[in-house]
C-alpha positions in Angstrom: -70.2 -4.6 12.6 -68.0 -5.1 15.3 -67.4 -8.8 16.7 -68.6 -10.4 20.1 -66.5 -10.9 22.8 -66.7 -13.2 25.8 -64.8 -10.6 28.1 -67.0 -7.7 29.2 -66.2 -4.5 31.6 -65.8 -5.9 35.3 -64.5 -9.6 34.3 -61.1 -10.3 35.8 -58.5 -11.3 33.2 -55.1 -12.5 33.1 -52.5 -11.1 30.7 -51.0 -14.2 28.5 -48.5 -11.9 26.5 -46.6 -8.9 25.9 -44.4 -6.6 28.9 -47.3 -7.2 31.9 -47.5 -11.2 31.1 -48.7 -13.3 34.4 -50.6 -10.2 35.5 -54.0 -10.1 36.4 -56.2 -7.4 36.8 -60.1 -6.1 36.0 -61.4 -4.8 32.6 -62.0 -0.9 32.7 -63.2 -0.7 29.4 -63.8 -2.9 26.2 -63.5 -1.3 22.8 -65.3 -3.7 20.2 -64.6 -2.0 16.7 -60.8 -1.9 17.7 -60.6 -5.4 19.4 -59.2 -3.8 22.6 -59.7 -3.9 26.0 -58.1 -1.5 29.0 -56.9 -3.4 32.2 -56.5 -2.1 35.1 -53.0 -1.4 36.2 -51.3 -2.8 33.2 -50.2 -1.6 30.0 -48.9 1.8 31.8 -47.6 4.5 29.8 -46.6 8.1 31.1 -48.2 11.0 29.3 -47.4 14.8 29.4 -50.1 17.0 30.5 -50.6 20.9 30.4 -51.0 22.8 33.2 -55.3 22.8 34.0 -57.1 23.3 36.7 -57.6 20.1 37.9 -53.5 19.7 38.1 -52.3 23.0 38.2 -48.7 22.2 37.8 -48.8 19.7 34.6 -46.3 17.2 34.3 -46.7 13.6 33.5 -49.0 11.1 34.7 -49.3 7.2 34.1 -52.3 6.0 31.9 -53.8 2.5 31.2 -53.7 2.2 27.6 -55.5 -0.2 25.5 -54.3 -3.8 24.4 -55.2 -6.8 22.3 -58.2 -8.5 23.5 -56.6 -12.2 22.5 -53.8 -11.2 25.2 -55.7 -11.5 27.6 -57.9 -14.7 29.1 -60.8 -14.5 31.5 -59.8 -15.7 34.9 -62.5 -18.5 36.5 -63.6 -17.3 40.2 
Protein backbone atom coordinates (compact mmCIF):
# COMPACT_ATOMS: atom_id res chain seq x y z
CA UNK A 1 0.00 0.00 0.00
CA UNK A 2 1.27 3.47 -0.89
CA UNK A 3 2.00 5.96 1.87
CA UNK A 4 -0.21 9.02 2.46
CA UNK A 5 1.34 12.45 1.99
CA UNK A 6 0.27 15.93 3.04
CA UNK A 7 1.43 17.37 -0.29
CA UNK A 8 -1.14 17.17 -3.08
CA UNK A 9 -1.39 18.23 -6.73
CA UNK A 10 -1.75 22.01 -7.03
CA UNK A 11 -0.05 22.84 -3.70
CA UNK A 12 2.62 25.56 -3.52
CA UNK A 13 5.90 24.05 -2.32
CA UNK A 14 9.45 25.21 -1.65
CA UNK A 15 12.47 23.08 -2.61
CA UNK A 16 14.55 22.53 0.56
CA UNK A 17 17.30 20.29 -0.87
CA UNK A 18 19.10 19.65 -4.15
CA UNK A 19 20.18 21.79 -7.11
CA UNK A 20 16.97 23.86 -7.10
CA UNK A 21 17.13 24.63 -3.36
CA UNK A 22 15.22 27.81 -2.49
CA UNK A 23 12.91 27.78 -5.53
CA UNK A 24 9.15 27.64 -5.15
CA UNK A 25 6.64 26.09 -7.51
CA UNK A 26 3.34 24.29 -7.94
CA UNK A 27 3.08 20.50 -7.68
CA UNK A 28 2.12 19.09 -11.11
CA UNK A 29 1.78 15.47 -9.96
CA UNK A 30 2.40 13.17 -7.00
CA UNK A 31 3.80 9.64 -7.41
CA UNK A 32 2.84 7.97 -4.09
CA UNK A 33 4.25 4.50 -4.91
CA UNK A 34 7.72 6.01 -5.48
CA UNK A 35 7.37 8.77 -2.87
CA UNK A 36 8.11 11.47 -5.44
CA UNK A 37 6.59 14.72 -6.73
CA UNK A 38 6.95 16.69 -9.97
CA UNK A 39 7.25 20.46 -9.37
CA UNK A 40 6.62 22.97 -12.17
CA UNK A 41 9.87 24.59 -13.37
CA UNK A 42 12.19 22.60 -11.09
CA UNK A 43 14.65 19.75 -11.75
CA UNK A 44 14.67 20.27 -15.51
CA UNK A 45 16.42 17.72 -17.72
CA UNK A 46 17.20 17.91 -21.44
CA UNK A 47 15.55 15.02 -23.27
CA UNK A 48 16.28 14.06 -26.88
CA UNK A 49 13.15 13.58 -28.99
CA UNK A 50 12.68 11.88 -32.33
CA UNK A 51 10.90 13.76 -35.11
CA UNK A 52 7.11 13.34 -34.89
CA UNK A 53 3.93 15.05 -36.10
CA UNK A 54 3.90 17.27 -33.03
CA UNK A 55 7.62 18.14 -33.31
CA UNK A 56 8.68 17.61 -36.96
CA UNK A 57 12.35 18.50 -36.40
CA UNK A 58 12.92 16.49 -33.21
CA UNK A 59 15.73 17.84 -31.06
CA UNK A 60 15.92 18.53 -27.34
CA UNK A 61 13.15 19.48 -24.92
CA UNK A 62 13.34 20.48 -21.26
CA UNK A 63 11.29 18.16 -19.06
CA UNK A 64 10.49 18.31 -15.35
CA UNK A 65 11.72 15.20 -13.55
CA UNK A 66 10.34 13.71 -10.32
CA UNK A 67 12.11 14.49 -7.04
CA UNK A 68 11.82 12.88 -3.62
CA UNK A 69 8.94 14.20 -1.55
CA UNK A 70 11.31 14.76 1.40
CA UNK A 71 13.06 17.50 -0.62
CA UNK A 72 9.98 19.74 -0.70
CA UNK A 73 8.06 21.63 1.99
CA UNK A 74 4.53 22.96 1.70
CA UNK A 75 4.32 26.79 1.63
CA UNK A 76 1.39 28.34 3.51
CA UNK A 77 -0.39 31.10 1.59
